[in-house]
N, C-alpha and C positions, 0 to 999 in steps of 0.2 A: 600637343599639349594645349589645354583649354585656355591658358593665360597668355599664349603667344601664338600668333598666326602670321603666315606670310601674306603680304599685301603688295599692291603695286608700289614700287619704290622703296621697299624695305620690309621691316617686321612691325606688326602692331602688337604692343605689349600692354596688357591690362595691369593696372597698378592700383593698390589701395595705399594712399598716402596717409601717414599718421603724423600730424604736425605737433610741435611743442614737445618733442621727445628729448631724452637726455643726451642722445648722440645720433648722428646720421649713420644708418645701417640698413642693410637688407635683412629682413627676418625670414625670408623664404616664401613659399607659395601657400596662401591660405584662402580658402573659399573661391578658387578660380582666379586669383589675382596675385601678383608679386607684391608682397607687403614691404613697404619702405618707410622707415621712421626718419623724420627730419626734425632738426632742432628749431627751424624757423616757424614762426606763427603764420597762420593763413590770412595775412593782411596785405591788401593791395597787390596781390599776385606774387608776393615775395616767396611763398612756399613753392609755387610753380617754378620760379627762377632757381630756387635752391635745388629742386628735384632735377632739373635739367643739368645744373652744374655738377651735382652729385653723380648722376648717371654718366655724364661725360668723363669725369675723373675715374669712376669705377670701371667703365668699359674701355677706357683709353682711346676715346674718339673725340672729335671736336663737337662743341655745342651745336654747331650748324647741322649736324647729322641727326639731331634729336628734335622732334616737333611734337607739341602737345596737340593731339588730334581731337580729343574729347575730354570733357570734365574740368573745364577751367575753374569752376567754382565748387566742385565736388571733391570729396575724398577719393571717389572712384574715377580713375582717369585712364585714358588710352594714349600712349605715346607711340609715335612712329619713329623707328630707328632705321636709318639707311646705312648701307655699307657693311652690315654684319649678317652672317648666316645664323640660323637657329643654334647650331653647334657652338659657334664662337660665342654667342651670347651666354649660353649655359656655362661654358668653360670660364668665362670672365666673371660671372656673378657667383659661381660656385653653388648652384642649386641642384 
């Protein structure tokens, strides 16, 4: 899958973050990235923190297992998730 790759220490997942949404939700895969809508505005890194918190809750893993690898100030991000296989990730997000 083009939006998810195995990497040293976990999975790299490409994400398109959409801030200021009505609710936090995963909208599926669009244009080679997992589209995630977040209610938080992109101010002072709050949207990145909200993204990590949302993924942690959705995937039922600790926030320490999620690292923002690329895209700190961009809507297009790459997060590295440790401790999950590709299959587990797909099952937990329902894509």
